[in-house]
C-alpha positions in Angstrom: -2.2 34.0 90.2 -4.1 32.8 87.1 -5.8 29.5 87.6 -7.5 29.3 84.2 -10.9 29.6 85.8 -14.0 30.8 83.9 -15.5 34.1 85.0 -19.2 34.7 84.9 -20.7 38.2 84.9 -24.4 38.6 85.6 -26.2 41.8 84.6 -29.8 42.6 85.3 -32.4 39.8 85.2 -31.6 37.9 82.1 -28.1 39.1 81.0 -25.1 37.0 81.6 -21.6 36.7 80.1 -18.8 34.2 80.4 -15.1 35.0 80.0 -12.9 32.0 79.2 -9.2 31.7 79.3 -7.4 31.3 75.9 -6.1 27.7 75.5 -3.5 26.2 73.3 -6.3 25.0 71.1 -7.5 28.5 70.4 -6.2 30.2 67.3 -5.0 33.8 67.4 -3.9 35.2 64.1 -2.0 38.3 63.2 -3.4 40.5 60.5 -0.7 39.1 58.1 -1.6 35.5 58.9 -5.3 36.2 58.5 -4.9 37.7 55.0 -2.5 35.0 54.0 -5.1 32.3 54.9 -7.8 34.4 53.1 -5.7 34.5 50.0 -5.0 30.7 50.1 -8.8 30.2 50.5 -9.5 32.3 47.4 -6.8 30.4 45.5 -8.4 27.1 46.5 -11.8 28.3 45.2 -10.2 29.3 41.9 -8.8 25.7 41.7 -12.2 24.2 42.3 -11.4 23.0 45.8 -14.2 25.0 47.4 -17.8 24.0 48.2 -20.8 26.1 47.3 -23.2 26.6 50.2 -26.4 28.5 50.6 -26.8 31.1 53.4 -29.1 28.6 55.0 -26.5 25.9 55.0 -23.9 28.3 56.4 -26.3 29.3 59.2 -27.0 25.7 60.0 -23.3 24.8 60.1 -22.6 27.7 62.4 -25.7 27.0 64.5 -27.4 30.3 63.6 -31.1 30.1 63.5 -33.0 32.9 61.8 -36.7 33.4 61.4 
């Protein structure tokens, strides 16, 4: 029976992984839905509704730190 528990996998000394159950708040898109959203995003940019960001700003937004 699925209890919705998280699963941890430990490999070697410093390698660990976590498997989480998909929840109602997670978004799973079909290929068609993905491309429809992509096209809407492009249309928004053409209409001036987008925001320009540098790669550094995107990395910061996503929590990606590069050296």
